[in-house]
C-alpha positions in Angstrom: -43.3 29.6 -21.4 -40.7 30.2 -18.2 -41.8 33.9 -18.1 -45.6 32.8 -17.5 -44.4 30.0 -14.8 -42.5 32.9 -13.0 -45.2 35.1 -13.5 -47.9 32.4 -11.7 -45.6 31.7 -9.2 -45.0 35.4 -8.0 -48.9 35.7 -8.2 -49.1 32.9 -5.7 -46.4 33.6 -3.4 -48.0 37.4 -3.5 -51.8 35.7 -2.7 -50.2 33.6 0.1 -48.6 37.1 1.7 -51.8 38.7 1.7 -53.9 36.2 3.2 -50.8 35.5 6.0 -51.1 39.1 6.8 -54.7 39.0 7.1 -54.2 36.3 9.5 -51.7 37.9 11.5 -53.9 41.6 11.6 -57.0 39.3 13.0 -54.4 37.6 15.5 -53.3 41.1 17.1 -56.9 42.4 16.5 -58.3 39.4 18.8 -55.8 40.2 21.7 -56.9 43.4 22.1 -60.2 42.3 24.1 -62.8 44.5 24.8 -63.3 45.3 28.0 -66.9 45.1 27.9 -66.9 41.7 26.9 -68.9 39.7 29.1 -69.8 41.5 31.3 -73.0 41.5 33.1 -75.4 43.9 34.9 -74.4 44.2 38.9 -78.1 44.1 39.6 -80.0 41.6 37.6 -77.0 39.5 36.3 -77.7 39.7 32.4 -75.5 41.3 29.8 -74.9 44.5 30.0 -75.9 47.8 27.5 -72.9 50.0 27.0 -75.4 53.0 27.2 -76.7 52.1 30.8 -74.2 53.4 33.1 -74.2 54.9 36.4 -70.8 56.7 37.6 -69.1 55.0 40.5 -66.4 55.9 42.7 -63.7 57.5 39.9 -65.7 55.0 37.7 -68.3 53.7 35.6 -70.8 50.5 36.2 -72.6 48.8 33.4 -75.9 47.7 33.7 -78.4 45.6 31.2 -81.1 48.3 31.5 -82.5 51.7 32.2 -84.2 50.3 35.2 -81.3 49.0 37.0 -79.2 51.9 37.8 -82.4 53.1 39.7 -81.9 49.9 41.9 -78.3 50.3 42.1 -78.8 54.1 43.1 -81.3 52.6 45.7 -79.5 50.4 47.3 -75.7 50.9 46.1 -74.4 48.9 49.5 -76.2 45.9 48.4 -74.3 45.9 45.2 -71.3 47.3 46.0 -68.9 44.3 45.8 -70.3 43.0 42.5 -70.0 47.0 41.1 -66.3 46.7 42.4 -65.7 43.7 40.4 -67.1 44.7 37.3 -64.7 48.1 37.4 -61.9 45.6 38.3 -63.3 43.4 35.0 -63.5 46.3 32.9 -60.2 47.1 33.7 -61.1 50.6 34.8 -59.1 50.0 37.9 -55.6 47.5 38.7 -54.9 45.4 41.3 -51.6 46.6 43.7 -51.8 44.6 46.5 -53.3 41.6 49.0 -57.2 42.7 48.8 -57.3 40.5 52.4 -54.2 42.1 53.8 -52.4 44.5 52.0 -49.5 42.7 51.5 -47.6 42.9 48.7 -48.8 40.2 46.2 -47.4 36.5 45.6 -45.9 36.7 42.0 -46.5 32.9 42.1 -49.6 31.7 39.2 -50.5 29.2 41.9 -51.1 32.3 44.7 -54.0 33.0 42.5 -57.9 32.4 42.3 -60.6 33.1 39.3 -63.2 34.9 41.0 -66.3 35.5 38.6 -64.3 35.4 35.8 -60.7 37.6 36.8 -57.7 36.3 38.5 -56.9 38.2 41.6 -53.6 37.7 43.3 -52.7 37.4 46.9 -49.9 37.7 49.1 -49.8 34.0 50.7 -51.4 30.9 50.2 -53.6 31.4 53.4 -55.2 34.2 51.3 -55.6 32.6 48.5 -56.9 29.1 50.2 -59.6 31.4 52.0 -61.0 32.5 48.7 -60.6 29.4 46.7 -62.9 27.6 49.5 -65.6 30.2 49.2 -68.5 29.9 46.5 -69.2 32.2 43.8 -70.9 35.5 45.3 -69.0 34.8 48.6 -65.7 35.2 46.3 -66.9 38.3 45.5 -68.5 39.6 48.5 -65.2 38.9 50.0 -62.3 40.0 48.0 -64.2 43.0 46.3 -66.2 44.4 49.1 -65.3 48.2 49.8 -62.9 47.4 52.7 -60.9 44.5 50.7 -61.5 46.7 47.6 -59.9 49.6 49.3 -56.8 47.8 50.4 -55.9 46.1 47.1 -57.5 47.9 44.0 -56.5 51.6 42.8 -58.2 53.3 39.9 -56.1 54.1 36.8 -54.7 57.7 36.8 -56.4 60.0 34.8 -54.9 62.5 32.4 -55.6 65.5 34.7 -53.8 63.5 37.8 -50.2 62.6 35.9 -50.8 66.7 35.3 -51.1 67.4 39.1 -48.5 65.8 40.4 -46.1 66.8 37.9 -46.0 70.4 38.5 
């Protein structure tokens, strides 16, 4: 009788441990977000098709269909800010400086603004306030236009870049 109780308890404890481990794995998997989740086409604003892409600067811009890349290529300047935003949102670039002044960013979490779903840091409350006062499309244009993009964002190093620097 005691042996049966011992084995039943052991089986229950083993099952609980398996369920706990499975939940922990799911939590860890959830932390590693898909960088393309929630990304929209820079031309149409619809959800992207990961197969419809164009090489842009040192990255890749995603579109909803095979027609939008043609519109993008015909007038890249018109879509540049949204394309730059998408490069940042998909983690192809990192923010290094304030996009308005090229100064170091403030570490205070209050000196940030969510611009179309991504947090952007600024050097001071003046820059932060200027961006916070603008509307969605104007925010994208202000923070991610080509000039601001050059000031504040850098592409992640590629393997070949690291090898060249080491040589």
